[in-house]
VOKOLGU-757748 format. One line per field, with one value per residue: residue number from 1; x negated, y negated, z of N, C-alpha, C in turn; residue in three letters. Coordinates in Angstrom, 3 decimals. Layout:
REM VOKOLGU-757748
pos	c(NUM, ...)
n.x	c(X, ...)
n.y	c(Y, ...)
n.z	c(Z, ...)
ca.x	c(X, ...)
ca.y	c(Y, ...)
ca.z	c(Z, ...)
c.x	c(X, ...)
c.y	c(Y, ...)
c.z	c(Z, ...)
code	c(ALA, ...)
REM end
This chain:
REM VOKOLGU-757748
pos	c(1, 2, 3, 4, 5, 6, 7, 8, 9, 10, 11, 12, 13, 14, 15, 16, 17, 18, 19, 20, 21, 22, 23, 24, 25, 26, 27, 28, 29, 30, 31, 32, 33, 34, 35, 36, 37, 38, 39, 40, 41, 42, 43, 44, 45, 46, 47, 48, 49, 50, 51, 52, 53, 54, 55, 56, 57, 58, 59, 60, 61, 62, 63, 64, 65, 66, 67, 68, 69, 70, 71, 72, 73, 74, 75, 76, 77, 78, 79, 80, 81, 82, 83, 84, 85, 86, 87, 88, 89, 90, 91, 92, 93, 94, 95, 96, 97, 98, 99, 100, 101, 102, 103, 104, 105, 106, 107, 108, 109, 110, 111, 112, 113, 114, 115, 116, 117, 118, 119, 120, 121, 122, 123, 124, 125, 126, 127, 128, 129, 130, 131, 132, 133, 134, 135, 136, 137, 138, 139, 140, 141, 142, 143, 144, 145, 146, 147, 148, 149, 150, 151, 152, 153, 154, 155, 156, 157, 158, 159, 160, 161, 162, 163, 164, 165, 166, 167, 168, 169, 170, 171, 172, 173, 174, 175, 176, 177, 178, 179, 180, 181, 182, 183, 184, 185, 186, 187, 188, 189, 190, 191, 192, 193, 194, 195, 196, 197, 198, 199, 200, 201, 202, 203, 204, 205, 206, 207, 208, 209, 210, 211, 212, 213, 214, 215, 216, 217, 218, 219, 220, 221, 222, 223, 224, 225, 226, 227)
n.x	c(-111.830, -110.201, -107.100, -105.142, -105.844, -105.504, -102.781, -101.775, -102.708, -101.259, -98.655, -98.842, -99.372, -96.958, -95.207, -96.116, -95.625, -92.819, -92.166, -93.122, -91.449, -88.994, -89.383, -89.705, -87.168, -85.629, -86.595, -85.858, -83.125, -82.532, -83.338, -81.387, -79.126, -79.658, -79.409, -76.891, -76.018, -76.598, -79.926, -82.014, -84.891, -88.071, -89.199, -86.963, -85.619, -87.510, -87.404, -84.767, -84.892, -86.589, -84.934, -84.869, -83.554, -82.507, -81.989, -80.156, -78.566, -77.005, -76.919, -75.638, -77.470, -76.515, -75.706, -77.864, -79.921, -81.007, -83.471, -84.845, -85.127, -86.751, -89.012, -89.952, -90.659, -92.618, -94.530, -95.168, -95.270, -95.823, -95.636, -93.458, -91.212, -92.272, -93.829, -93.911, -93.356, -95.827, -98.616, -100.942, -103.230, -103.901, -104.297, -106.512, -108.379, -108.664, -109.717, -112.167, -113.436, -113.803, -115.744, -118.138, -116.623, -114.076, -111.147, -110.810, -108.422, -104.924, -102.949, -100.278, -97.163, -93.810, -92.136, -93.754, -94.068, -91.434, -91.076, -92.907, -91.783, -89.331, -89.849, -92.345, -95.153, -96.335, -99.325, -102.663, -104.026, -105.858, -104.574, -101.858, -101.457, -101.866, -99.582, -97.650, -97.841, -96.880, -94.256, -93.350, -93.373, -91.314, -89.128, -89.190, -88.224, -85.774, -84.105, -82.517, -84.021, -82.663, -81.458, -83.723, -84.847, -82.811, -82.668, -85.248, -85.197, -83.347, -84.537, -87.028, -89.370, -89.038, -90.083, -90.279, -88.038, -86.317, -84.849, -84.520, -83.355, -81.060, -80.628, -83.022, -82.779, -80.681, -81.824, -84.113, -83.394, -80.785, -78.661, -76.955, -78.390, -77.693, -77.473, -80.004, -82.592, -85.064, -87.522, -87.233, -86.876, -89.415, -91.014, -90.114, -90.970, -93.771, -94.239, -94.153, -96.571, -97.524, -95.404, -94.795, -96.451, -96.033, -93.934, -91.346, -89.851, -91.511, -94.004, -97.574, -99.900, -101.490, -99.883, -97.618, -98.679, -99.301, -96.720, -95.636, -97.080, -96.208, -93.541, -93.749, -94.753, -92.550, -90.741, -91.043, -89.248, -89.673, -90.308, -88.019, -86.674, -85.778, -83.673)
n.y	c(-68.917, -65.864, -64.666, -63.607, -64.543, -67.304, -67.451, -66.684, -68.820, -70.947, -70.187, -70.193, -72.897, -74.021, -72.902, -74.056, -76.732, -76.728, -75.955, -78.159, -80.163, -79.196, -79.363, -82.128, -83.017, -81.862, -83.255, -85.962, -85.601, -84.901, -87.239, -89.006, -87.751, -87.854, -90.498, -90.891, -88.667, -86.943, -86.071, -83.057, -81.879, -80.410, -78.997, -78.369, -76.712, -74.650, -73.593, -72.680, -70.685, -68.895, -68.076, -69.510, -71.613, -75.078, -78.496, -81.189, -84.227, -86.189, -89.703, -92.992, -95.975, -98.153, -96.954, -96.601, -97.843, -101.154, -101.947, -99.548, -98.838, -100.974, -100.424, -98.005, -98.821, -100.757, -99.129, -97.169, -98.319, -101.295, -103.097, -102.392, -103.796, -105.347, -103.889, -101.859, -99.198, -98.026, -99.013, -100.669, -102.178, -101.230, -98.546, -98.594, -99.609, -97.524, -95.563, -96.753, -96.663, -94.013, -91.070, -88.402, -86.323, -86.987, -89.180, -90.901, -91.543, -91.773, -93.437, -93.672, -94.908, -95.515, -94.830, -93.116, -91.067, -90.222, -89.209, -87.085, -85.516, -84.800, -83.543, -82.260, -80.376, -79.778, -81.036, -82.190, -83.144, -83.878, -83.285, -83.138, -85.784, -87.119, -86.434, -87.370, -90.196, -91.285, -90.312, -91.735, -94.312, -94.104, -93.630, -96.058, -97.764, -96.648, -96.449, -98.541, -100.585, -100.184, -97.681, -96.084, -96.294, -95.210, -92.561, -91.684, -91.806, -89.830, -87.442, -87.218, -85.444, -84.657, -82.992, -79.445, -77.950, -80.080, -82.611, -85.827, -88.973, -89.112, -86.505, -86.383, -88.475, -87.485, -85.140, -85.946, -88.208, -87.951, -89.344, -91.236, -92.261, -94.858, -95.945, -96.211, -97.898, -100.574, -99.647, -96.839, -96.442, -97.224, -95.260, -92.976, -93.690, -93.717, -91.054, -89.933, -89.486, -87.045, -85.033, -82.509, -82.159, -84.226, -85.400, -87.522, -88.070, -87.577, -89.228, -89.711, -91.776, -93.229, -93.065, -94.450, -97.024, -97.458, -97.368, -99.643, -101.597, -101.203, -101.851, -104.592, -105.469, -104.820, -106.788, -108.814, -110.557, -110.346, -107.755, -106.234, -107.610, -106.932, -105.250)
n.z	c(54.135, 54.762, 53.280, 55.098, 57.794, 57.241, 56.691, 59.178, 60.741, 59.646, 60.303, 63.090, 63.491, 62.580, 64.444, 66.826, 66.235, 66.012, 68.615, 70.027, 69.058, 69.998, 72.783, 73.042, 72.219, 74.233, 76.453, 75.853, 75.740, 78.414, 79.677, 78.731, 79.840, 82.622, 83.074, 83.883, 85.310, 88.372, 88.927, 88.847, 90.369, 89.332, 91.440, 92.993, 91.176, 91.010, 93.602, 93.613, 91.645, 92.900, 94.880, 97.228, 99.738, 99.568, 100.556, 99.364, 99.131, 97.057, 96.690, 96.025, 95.229, 96.656, 98.948, 100.545, 103.079, 102.661, 103.804, 103.973, 101.282, 100.416, 101.966, 100.889, 98.298, 98.925, 100.092, 98.124, 95.539, 95.059, 92.978, 91.544, 90.533, 88.535, 86.799, 83.793, 84.141, 84.165, 85.938, 84.606, 85.290, 87.857, 87.217, 85.437, 87.189, 89.030, 87.342, 86.664, 89.131, 89.561, 90.259, 89.551, 90.465, 89.916, 90.183, 93.315, 94.370, 93.545, 90.969, 90.701, 89.769, 91.011, 88.930, 87.408, 89.282, 89.408, 86.797, 86.904, 88.995, 87.881, 85.398, 85.217, 86.585, 89.983, 91.691, 90.755, 87.671, 84.700, 82.343, 83.050, 83.864, 81.449, 80.077, 81.766, 81.771, 79.170, 79.423, 81.649, 80.590, 78.755, 80.504, 81.859, 79.944, 79.226, 81.480, 83.929, 86.533, 88.910, 88.460, 88.142, 90.721, 92.252, 91.256, 91.921, 94.769, 95.253, 94.559, 95.678, 97.704, 101.119, 103.069, 103.707, 101.658, 101.857, 100.140, 98.781, 100.085, 101.670, 102.734, 104.132, 106.003, 107.569, 108.524, 110.012, 111.543, 112.254, 111.072, 108.500, 105.321, 104.828, 107.329, 108.340, 110.125, 109.876, 110.902, 110.862, 108.116, 107.230, 108.434, 107.083, 104.510, 104.758, 105.006, 102.523, 100.906, 101.894, 102.464, 103.595, 105.700, 107.423, 109.887, 110.085, 112.376, 114.467, 114.691, 114.486, 116.426, 114.561, 112.325, 113.169, 113.330, 110.650, 109.554, 110.752, 109.434, 106.784, 107.172, 107.602, 105.110, 103.552, 104.049, 102.271, 99.902, 97.170, 96.645, 96.142, 94.175, 91.645, 91.936)
ca.x	c(-111.064, -109.345, -105.701, -104.348, -106.047, -104.913, -101.336, -101.527, -102.944, -100.122, -97.493, -99.082, -99.199, -95.522, -94.588, -96.480, -94.914, -91.406, -92.086, -93.312, -90.214, -87.953, -89.663, -89.419, -85.717, -85.124, -86.951, -85.007, -81.767, -82.412, -83.417, -80.045, -78.196, -79.948, -79.015, -75.540, -75.799, -77.620, -80.943, -82.574, -86.340, -88.681, -89.382, -85.657, -85.390, -88.403, -86.862, -83.554, -85.307, -87.156, -83.915, -85.126, -82.576, -82.961, -80.911, -80.192, -77.264, -77.208, -76.195, -75.876, -78.431, -75.789, -75.501, -79.159, -80.243, -81.950, -84.794, -85.504, -85.503, -87.894, -90.172, -90.458, -91.335, -93.823, -95.499, -95.539, -95.436, -95.434, -95.390, -92.379, -90.315, -92.933, -94.501, -93.013, -93.414, -97.234, -99.369, -102.193, -104.349, -104.271, -104.780, -107.865, -109.233, -108.934, -110.613, -113.497, -114.017, -113.937, -117.091, -118.208, -115.603, -112.769, -110.652, -110.656, -107.025, -104.063, -102.429, -98.940, -96.041, -92.597, -91.633, -94.589, -93.710, -90.127, -91.318, -93.549, -90.845, -88.229, -90.189, -93.679, -95.531, -97.077, -100.775, -103.322, -104.854, -105.900, -103.572, -100.541, -101.410, -101.760, -98.174, -96.846, -97.868, -95.874, -92.920, -92.997, -93.081, -89.961, -88.167, -89.171, -87.404, -84.447, -83.304, -82.671, -84.786, -81.767, -81.299, -85.003, -85.001, -81.783, -83.081, -86.427, -84.798, -82.527, -85.305, -88.300, -89.441, -89.283, -90.238, -90.023, -86.632, -85.538, -85.028, -83.654, -83.396, -79.894, -80.937, -84.124, -82.259, -79.894, -82.709, -85.075, -82.849, -79.396, -77.776, -76.946, -79.414, -77.191, -77.589, -81.411, -83.109, -86.315, -88.587, -86.999, -87.178, -90.869, -91.550, -89.827, -91.810, -95.165, -94.338, -94.090, -97.791, -97.758, -94.130, -94.688, -97.314, -95.684, -92.559, -91.043, -89.271, -92.579, -95.211, -98.790, -100.180, -101.936, -98.730, -96.772, -99.321, -99.116, -95.308, -95.434, -97.632, -95.268, -92.339, -94.063, -94.813, -91.213, -89.961, -91.223, -88.074, -90.084, -90.413, -86.777, -85.970, -85.214, -82.578)
ca.y	c(-68.151, -64.864, -65.061, -63.248, -65.531, -68.589, -67.327, -66.687, -70.176, -71.781, -69.802, -70.683, -74.349, -74.313, -72.542, -75.083, -77.965, -76.551, -75.959, -79.549, -80.891, -78.726, -79.935, -83.565, -83.183, -81.540, -84.375, -87.124, -85.238, -84.994, -88.664, -89.555, -87.156, -88.314, -91.903, -90.904, -87.487, -86.762, -85.161, -81.964, -81.876, -79.116, -78.284, -77.798, -75.582, -73.555, -72.968, -71.949, -69.485, -67.954, -67.737, -70.245, -72.700, -76.456, -79.432, -82.491, -84.886, -87.358, -90.912, -94.189, -96.889, -98.992, -96.180, -96.486, -99.087, -101.967, -101.943, -98.287, -98.965, -101.884, -99.758, -97.023, -99.557, -101.366, -98.077, -96.356, -99.031, -102.672, -103.827, -101.687, -104.710, -106.080, -103.014, -101.201, -97.760, -97.739, -100.184, -100.499, -102.760, -100.291, -97.317, -98.821, -99.785, -96.191, -94.900, -97.367, -96.291, -92.557, -90.516, -87.136, -85.405, -87.499, -90.307, -90.674, -91.792, -91.832, -94.764, -93.351, -95.764, -94.763, -94.286, -91.964, -89.996, -89.702, -88.377, -85.842, -84.710, -84.317, -82.817, -81.663, -79.489, -80.468, -80.968, -83.220, -82.719, -84.866, -82.904, -83.571, -87.251, -87.544, -86.273, -88.173, -91.623, -91.630, -90.049, -92.869, -95.452, -93.879, -93.860, -97.479, -98.429, -96.037, -96.643, -99.793, -100.429, -99.604, -96.249, -95.458, -96.196, -94.284, -91.194, -91.347, -91.560, -88.619, -86.221, -87.183, -84.399, -85.179, -81.835, -78.167, -77.713, -81.309, -83.496, -86.993, -89.758, -88.824, -85.288, -86.699, -89.277, -86.608, -84.160, -86.512, -89.244, -87.605, -90.407, -91.377, -93.156, -96.233, -96.399, -96.294, -99.232, -100.879, -98.783, -95.490, -96.476, -97.271, -93.944, -92.083, -94.088, -93.321, -89.596, -89.476, -88.907, -85.675, -84.821, -81.241, -82.211, -85.373, -85.411, -88.913, -88.178, -87.402, -89.793, -89.897, -93.205, -93.838, -93.136, -95.553, -98.285, -97.564, -97.688, -101.040, -102.405, -101.077, -102.611, -106.007, -105.679, -104.669, -108.010, -109.711, -110.399, -110.029, -106.291, -105.658, -108.628, -106.369, -104.331)
ca.z	c(55.107, 54.117, 53.168, 56.265, 58.870, 56.874, 56.862, 60.624, 61.247, 59.238, 61.118, 64.446, 63.452, 62.483, 65.717, 67.805, 65.879, 66.383, 70.080, 70.458, 68.735, 70.914, 74.101, 72.970, 72.191, 75.571, 77.330, 75.571, 76.121, 79.870, 80.023, 78.488, 80.797, 83.973, 83.215, 84.439, 86.141, 89.402, 88.398, 89.644, 90.160, 89.039, 92.708, 93.340, 90.272, 91.388, 94.809, 93.238, 90.918, 93.884, 95.860, 98.472, 99.883, 99.745, 100.836, 98.703, 99.077, 96.199, 97.080, 95.216, 95.842, 97.613, 100.169, 101.221, 103.761, 101.883, 104.429, 103.621, 99.871, 100.353, 102.557, 99.931, 97.231, 99.487, 100.375, 96.980, 94.260, 95.381, 91.731, 90.851, 89.835, 87.443, 85.825, 82.843, 84.367, 84.427, 86.384, 83.869, 86.037, 88.911, 86.589, 84.956, 88.363, 89.566, 86.388, 86.798, 90.420, 89.633, 90.188, 88.817, 90.972, 89.532, 90.972, 94.744, 94.700, 92.377, 90.609, 90.220, 90.104, 91.311, 87.664, 87.087, 90.212, 88.991, 85.617, 87.359, 89.779, 87.053, 84.176, 85.195, 87.668, 91.038, 91.614, 89.964, 86.553, 83.628, 81.344, 83.514, 83.848, 80.054, 79.694, 82.698, 81.425, 78.159, 79.961, 82.507, 79.723, 78.221, 81.584, 82.146, 78.928, 79.100, 82.682, 84.676, 87.767, 89.916, 88.199, 88.455, 92.174, 92.719, 90.931, 92.723, 96.159, 95.331, 94.263, 96.419, 98.728, 102.459, 103.935, 103.039, 101.410, 102.050, 98.999, 98.766, 101.325, 102.512, 103.488, 105.043, 107.110, 108.442, 109.167, 110.956, 112.412, 112.573, 110.607, 107.045, 104.776, 104.916, 108.717, 108.739, 110.409, 109.172, 111.397, 110.346, 106.690, 107.065, 108.788, 105.952, 103.379, 104.976, 104.933, 101.132, 100.329, 102.372, 103.160, 104.314, 106.881, 108.258, 110.387, 110.426, 113.711, 115.454, 114.078, 115.276, 116.625, 113.293, 111.442, 113.642, 112.926, 109.200, 109.324, 111.136, 108.346, 105.669, 107.541, 107.379, 103.657, 102.977, 104.280, 101.127, 99.014, 95.803, 96.545, 95.639, 93.410, 90.418, 92.256)
c.x	c(-110.183, -107.879, -104.928, -104.593, -105.445, -103.402, -100.973, -101.683, -101.794, -98.892, -97.641, -98.878, -97.737, -94.817, -94.875, -95.748, -93.447, -91.226, -92.221, -92.053, -89.096, -88.137, -89.350, -87.918, -85.104, -85.403, -86.022, -83.539, -81.548, -82.503, -82.044, -79.045, -78.395, -79.737, -77.652, -75.292, -76.927, -78.642, -81.353, -84.063, -86.851, -88.913, -88.073, -85.363, -86.250, -87.895, -85.621, -83.902, -85.859, -86.140, -84.111, -84.149, -83.256, -81.745, -81.159, -78.768, -77.453, -76.338, -76.504, -76.824, -77.763, -75.547, -76.809, -79.467, -81.266, -83.365, -85.566, -85.953, -86.755, -89.153, -90.787, -91.217, -92.637, -94.918, -96.046, -95.868, -94.975, -95.129, -94.304, -91.526, -90.960, -93.674, -93.468, -92.984, -94.816, -97.900, -100.778, -103.394, -104.842, -104.850, -106.213, -108.846, -109.628, -109.900, -112.032, -114.200, -114.248, -115.400, -117.060, -117.148, -114.193, -112.338, -110.480, -109.216, -106.223, -103.650, -101.006, -97.929, -94.851, -92.011, -92.437, -94.279, -92.363, -90.267, -91.925, -92.544, -89.737, -88.663, -91.492, -93.932, -96.292, -98.579, -101.338, -104.151, -104.806, -104.826, -102.180, -100.406, -101.248, -100.332, -97.293, -96.748, -96.862, -94.450, -92.447, -92.664, -91.688, -88.915, -88.045, -88.341, -85.963, -83.532, -83.536, -83.513, -83.923, -81.632, -82.591, -85.149, -84.020, -82.194, -84.290, -86.022, -83.995, -83.294, -86.619, -88.240, -89.798, -89.407, -89.858, -88.520, -85.740, -85.847, -84.030, -83.569, -82.202, -80.142, -82.037, -83.632, -81.475, -80.784, -83.537, -84.458, -81.363, -78.418, -77.838, -78.060, -78.985, -77.380, -79.037, -81.779, -84.482, -87.444, -88.442, -87.275, -88.671, -91.516, -91.290, -90.746, -93.238, -95.348, -94.503, -95.410, -98.058, -96.529, -94.028, -95.521, -96.925, -94.204, -92.212, -90.467, -90.325, -93.901, -96.390, -99.005, -100.637, -100.760, -97.801, -97.361, -99.151, -97.675, -95.020, -95.957, -96.700, -94.002, -92.552, -94.099, -93.421, -90.335, -90.078, -90.046, -88.444, -90.157, -89.190, -86.007, -85.296, -84.022, -81.276)
c.y	c(-67.147, -65.267, -64.782, -64.210, -66.892, -68.562, -67.367, -68.091, -71.097, -71.474, -70.307, -72.194, -74.742, -74.017, -73.596, -76.391, -77.877, -76.574, -77.380, -80.375, -80.504, -79.319, -81.427, -83.825, -82.886, -82.685, -85.560, -86.839, -85.355, -86.445, -89.314, -89.036, -87.741, -89.818, -92.008, -89.789, -87.368, -85.718, -84.066, -81.900, -80.476, -78.311, -77.670, -76.576, -74.389, -72.832, -72.147, -70.646, -68.427, -67.525, -68.411, -71.414, -74.067, -77.331, -80.739, -83.026, -86.173, -88.514, -92.025, -95.116, -97.792, -98.277, -95.856, -97.841, -99.885, -101.972, -100.673, -98.302, -99.831, -101.225, -98.750, -97.731, -100.143, -100.334, -97.420, -97.141, -100.481, -103.505, -103.171, -102.633, -105.398, -105.178, -102.307, -99.701, -97.295, -99.041, -100.076, -101.058, -101.802, -99.003, -97.475, -99.009, -98.428, -95.438, -95.440, -96.923, -94.787, -92.126, -89.194, -86.137, -85.872, -88.647, -89.943, -90.876, -91.836, -93.265, -94.603, -94.392, -94.888, -94.134, -93.067, -90.790, -89.381, -88.795, -87.040, -84.943, -84.093, -83.341, -82.023, -80.825, -80.270, -80.295, -82.048, -82.586, -83.789, -84.568, -83.364, -85.083, -87.768, -87.409, -87.205, -89.635, -91.967, -91.347, -91.214, -94.097, -95.329, -94.160, -95.347, -98.272, -97.927, -96.329, -98.018, -99.515, -99.809, -98.096, -95.493, -95.240, -95.199, -92.838, -90.771, -90.974, -90.278, -87.337, -86.137, -86.119, -85.024, -84.037, -80.579, -77.934, -78.922, -82.284, -84.654, -87.669, -89.498, -87.580, -85.548, -87.486, -88.410, -85.633, -84.795, -87.500, -89.052, -88.720, -90.470, -92.319, -94.613, -96.809, -96.520, -97.731, -99.390, -99.953, -97.373, -95.414, -96.471, -95.935, -92.926, -92.400, -93.607, -91.805, -89.104, -88.921, -87.469, -85.196, -83.517, -81.228, -83.324, -85.324, -86.828, -89.098, -88.067, -87.933, -89.837, -91.393, -93.907, -94.046, -94.265, -96.906, -98.515, -97.962, -99.140, -101.978, -102.386, -101.892, -104.110, -106.324, -105.683, -105.895, -109.022, -109.530, -110.050, -108.522, -105.693, -106.624, -108.077, -105.464, -105.062)
c.z	c(54.368, 54.208, 54.448, 57.428, 58.541, 57.080, 58.349, 61.194, 60.880, 60.079, 62.555, 64.508, 63.404, 63.811, 66.784, 67.526, 66.277, 67.895, 70.612, 70.210, 69.697, 72.307, 74.127, 72.984, 73.562, 76.540, 77.104, 75.931, 77.622, 80.336, 79.842, 79.515, 82.193, 84.153, 83.889, 85.447, 87.163, 88.946, 89.384, 89.338, 89.842, 90.319, 93.186, 92.475, 90.651, 92.629, 94.481, 92.532, 91.870, 94.937, 97.200, 98.581, 99.929, 99.986, 100.106, 98.630, 98.293, 96.670, 96.087, 95.970, 96.878, 98.938, 100.874, 101.853, 102.952, 102.473, 104.094, 102.166, 99.740, 100.908, 101.595, 98.802, 97.745, 99.699, 99.111, 95.711, 94.427, 94.136, 90.891, 90.011, 88.636, 86.470, 84.949, 82.969, 84.689, 84.841, 85.790, 84.629, 87.109, 88.322, 86.103, 86.112, 88.952, 88.658, 86.524, 88.076, 90.548, 89.537, 89.428, 89.259, 90.641, 90.418, 92.437, 95.190, 93.413, 92.071, 90.098, 90.688, 90.501, 90.052, 87.245, 88.003, 89.850, 87.779, 86.011, 88.071, 88.927, 85.968, 84.224, 86.442, 88.735, 90.874, 90.720, 88.848, 85.485, 82.586, 81.767, 83.462, 82.424, 79.537, 80.509, 82.278, 80.325, 78.619, 80.825, 81.680, 79.113, 79.295, 81.908, 81.163, 78.932, 80.287, 83.283, 85.921, 88.868, 89.716, 88.484, 89.958, 92.759, 92.464, 91.754, 94.146, 96.310, 95.038, 95.019, 97.506, 100.071, 103.463, 103.189, 102.906, 101.585, 100.930, 99.085, 100.120, 102.224, 103.361, 104.505, 106.247, 108.090, 109.198, 110.279, 111.952, 112.736, 112.200, 109.092, 106.598, 104.875, 106.310, 109.189, 109.081, 109.747, 109.612, 110.838, 108.854, 106.425, 107.403, 107.678, 104.774, 103.550, 104.986, 103.505, 100.573, 100.745, 103.148, 103.938, 105.584, 107.846, 108.624, 110.824, 111.828, 114.806, 114.880, 115.044, 115.506, 115.347, 112.364, 111.859, 113.246, 111.429, 108.877, 109.678, 110.051, 107.140, 105.942, 107.311, 105.889, 103.054, 103.191, 103.149, 100.151, 97.582, 95.572, 95.856, 94.734, 92.145, 90.665, 92.538)
code	c(MET, PRO, ARG, ARG, PRO, ARG, ARG, PHE, ALA, ARG, ARG, LEU, GLY, ARG, ALA, LEU, ALA, LEU, ALA, SER, ILE, ALA, LEU, ALA, LEU, ALA, PHE, PHE, GLY, LEU, VAL, ALA, LEU, TYR, ALA, PHE, VAL, ASP, PRO, VAL, SER, THR, LEU, MET, LEU, ALA, ARG, ALA, ILE, ARG, GLY, GLU, PRO, TYR, GLU, ARG, ILE, ALA, VAL, ARG, LEU, ASP, ASP, VAL, ALA, PRO, ALA, ALA, VAL, ALA, ALA, VAL, ILE, ALA, SER, GLU, ASP, ALA, ARG, PHE, CYS, VAL, ASN, GLY, GLY, VAL, ASP, TRP, ASN, GLU, LEU, PHE, LYS, VAL, ILE, ASP, GLN, ALA, ASP, ASP, GLU, GLY, PRO, ALA, ARG, GLY, ALA, SER, THR, LEU, THR, MET, GLN, THR, ALA, LYS, ASN, LEU, PHE, LEU, TRP, PRO, GLY, ARG, SER, ALA, ALA, ARG, LYS, ALA, ILE, GLU, ILE, PRO, MET, ALA, LEU, VAL, LEU, GLY, GLN, ALA, TRP, SER, LYS, ARG, ARG, LEU, MET, GLU, ASN, TYR, LEU, ASN, ILE, ALA, GLU, TRP, GLY, ASP, GLY, THR, PHE, GLY, ILE, GLU, ALA, ALA, ALA, ARG, ARG, TYR, PHE, LYS, LYS, SER, ALA, LYS, ALA, LEU, ASP, ALA, ARG, GLU, GLY, ALA, LEU, LEU, ALA, THR, ALA, LEU, PRO, ASN, PRO, ARG, ALA, ARG, ASN, PRO, ALA, HIS, PRO, THR, PRO, TRP, TRP, ARG, ARG, ARG, ALA, ALA, LEU, ILE, GLU, THR, TRP, ALA, GLU, ASP, PRO, ALA, ILE, THR, LYS, CYS, LEU)
REM end
């Protein structure tokens, strides 16, 4: 290889290495910060950059109705209390069932969703998932289960421009998150897979049946034993 291309390759390699180190330091710095400070998701930042308003009212976990917390866990990650951020059994099952078009469903835990919402971009891709998994493992070690759940509930999207369970409770049920009953918590939980298309205040018959099922699952005390 001529000298000039070799010199360029070395410089490019050094630049990429420095960029990787800078990104890693930024990630670990934010993980440490968000252990104590209310986090801001990438979707919130994107809206702010575009000049679009959004609503988010951060609350402590004690200020969310326990039935609503249990419903979210039952709906999104029933093994939240026993996995370390990644549910390997579920992940391998999804990979084994994937066809040529890719997995038919996701295997994201609440911790993985939190990592994605805080640090990554929306949408599905193998590249994003490859970054999301180690990030989730770090969050699973760095934060307590209570802090993970608290941060997730404060950044989850519940409609266009509505982030966090407090803003969602006020928007859809005209009450605080602490005042939600079991049915309302279940309706909010079942909206999470498609929050911009589902209005918890006006559920379809299928959605009401799904919420009733989630409400039953959420009664299991093991769902929230780590909180």
